[in-house]
C-alpha positions as CSV (number, residue, x, y, z in Angstrom):
1,M,104.0,1.4,254.9
2,I,104.8,-2.2,254.2
3,E,105.3,-4.9,257.0
4,G,107.6,-7.5,256.9
5,L,110.9,-8.4,258.5
6,Q,113.9,-7.6,256.3
7,I,116.5,-9.9,255.8
8,G,118.9,-9.6,258.8
9,K,116.0,-10.9,261.2
10,V,114.7,-13.3,259.5
11,A,118.8,-15.2,259.3
12,Q,118.1,-14.3,263.2
13,E,114.8,-16.1,264.3
14,T,115.7,-19.0,261.4
15,G,118.9,-19.5,262.2
16,L,120.1,-19.5,258.6
17,G,122.4,-16.8,256.7
18,I,121.8,-14.4,254.8
19,H,123.3,-15.8,251.9
20,A,121.6,-19.0,251.9
21,I,118.4,-17.1,251.8
22,R,118.8,-15.0,249.1
23,F,120.2,-18.6,247.8
24,Y,116.7,-20.2,248.4
25,E,114.9,-17.3,246.4
26,R,117.0,-17.5,243.8
27,E,116.3,-21.5,243.4
28,G,112.7,-20.7,243.7
29,L,112.3,-22.4,246.9
30,L,111.3,-19.1,248.6
31,K,108.4,-16.9,246.9
32,P,110.3,-13.3,246.3
33,P,109.9,-11.0,249.4
34,I,108.4,-8.1,249.0
35,R,110.3,-4.4,248.7
36,S,110.4,-2.0,250.6
37,E,110.4,1.6,249.0
38,G,114.2,1.6,249.8
39,G,115.0,-1.8,248.1
40,F,114.9,-3.9,251.1
41,R,113.7,-7.1,251.1
42,L,110.3,-7.6,253.7
43,F,109.7,-11.1,254.7
44,D,106.8,-12.4,255.9
45,Q,105.8,-14.9,258.8
46,N,104.9,-17.9,255.5
47,S,108.4,-17.4,254.3
48,V,110.3,-17.3,257.7
49,C,108.1,-20.7,258.1
50,D,109.1,-22.2,254.7
51,L,112.8,-21.2,255.7
52,K,112.6,-23.3,259.3
53,F,110.9,-26.0,257.2
54,I,113.5,-25.8,254.4
55,R,116.3,-25.8,256.9
56,K,115.0,-28.8,259.1
57,A,115.0,-30.8,255.7
58,Q,118.2,-30.3,254.6
59,E,119.2,-31.4,258.2
60,L,117.2,-34.7,257.2
61,G,119.6,-34.6,254.3
62,F,116.9,-33.8,252.0
63,S,118.3,-32.2,248.1
64,L,117.7,-29.3,247.0
65,S,115.3,-30.5,244.6
66,E,113.7,-32.9,247.5
67,I,113.4,-30.0,249.5
68,R,111.2,-28.3,246.8
69,E,109.0,-31.1,246.1
70,L,108.0,-31.3,249.8
71,L,107.1,-27.3,250.1
72,V,104.6,-28.3,246.6
73,L,103.1,-31.0,249.1
74,R,103.2,-28.9,251.9
75,R,101.8,-25.9,250.4
76,T,98.9,-27.8,248.8
77,E,97.7,-29.4,251.6
78,S,97.2,-32.5,249.5
79,Q,96.6,-35.9,251.0
80,A,100.4,-36.1,250.5
81,C,101.1,-38.7,253.6
82,S,102.0,-41.4,251.2
83,H,104.5,-39.8,249.2
84,V,105.9,-38.0,251.6
85,R,106.6,-41.7,253.4
86,D,108.3,-42.9,250.2
87,L,110.4,-40.2,250.5
88,L,111.3,-41.0,253.6
89,G,111.6,-44.2,253.2
90,Q,114.0,-43.6,250.2
91,K,116.2,-41.1,252.6
92,L,116.9,-43.7,255.5
93,K,117.8,-46.1,252.6
94,A,120.6,-44.1,251.5
95,V,121.5,-43.2,255.2
96,R,121.8,-46.7,255.3
97,A,123.7,-46.7,252.4
98,K,125.6,-44.6,253.5
99,I,126.2,-45.8,257.6
100,A,127.4,-49.2,255.6
101,E,130.0,-47.5,253.3
102,L,131.5,-45.5,256.4
103,E,131.8,-48.3,258.8
104,R,133.9,-50.6,255.8
105,L,136.2,-47.6,255.7
106,Q,136.5,-47.5,259.7
107,S,137.3,-51.0,259.3
108,E,139.8,-50.3,256.2
109,I,141.2,-47.6,258.5
110,Q,141.7,-49.4,261.8
111,S,143.2,-52.1,259.5
112,A,146.0,-50.1,258.2
113,L,146.4,-48.7,261.6
114,R,147.1,-51.9,263.1
115,K,149.3,-52.6,260.1
116,C,151.5,-49.2,260.9
117,N,151.4,-50.1,264.6
118,R,152.7,-53.6,264.2
119,D,155.3,-52.8,261.7
120,L,156.7,-50.0,263.7
121,R,156.9,-52.3,266.9
122,R,159.2,-54.3,264.8
123,L,161.3,-51.9,263.1
124,P,163.6,-49.2,264.5
125,A,162.3,-45.8,264.2
126,R,166.0,-45.2,262.4
127,A,165.6,-48.4,260.5
128,E,162.6,-47.6,258.5
129,K,162.6,-47.1,255.2
130,A,159.1,-47.0,253.6
131,C,155.9,-46.4,255.4
132,P,154.4,-50.3,254.1
133,V,150.7,-48.1,254.1
134,L,152.2,-46.0,252.2
135,E,153.4,-48.7,249.8
136,E,150.0,-50.4,249.6
137,L,148.0,-47.5,248.9
138,G,150.6,-46.7,245.5
139,R,150.2,-50.3,244.4
140,S,146.0,-49.9,245.0
141,N,146.2,-47.1,242.6
142,G,148.0,-48.9,239.9
143,N,151.5,-47.3,240.7
144,E,153.6,-50.2,240.9
145,E,156.6,-48.7,242.7
146,A,159.0,-50.4,244.7
């Protein structure tokens, strides 16, 4: 009898969904598992370790392409530390850029909210004809409606 874990058990152990596991297999991130006589996938412990690795790498923001590269480096057991360090440096740079973009967005939203609050205090609710923020958004899209 062939031994291995069926996909449901692997999903439980790795915290991944069955569809995600099949996807990683199709994408070549995971070697194709052996099959039971009934056609069920049977995963070995190395595959489970690879899936946990893939999940953690995705949590760190690595793309599938980058994860594929990391898996190759991991499997070859070569001196890959400097290459992984470079990948991490690139990822950190991208995260910092995203944080800066989110901070800019936060500032714009706070400014728009302050404008709304200020305008609503000035005008009674019944006298409000149009939201100035909506008008401004319309202008920024090139729609000069008045």
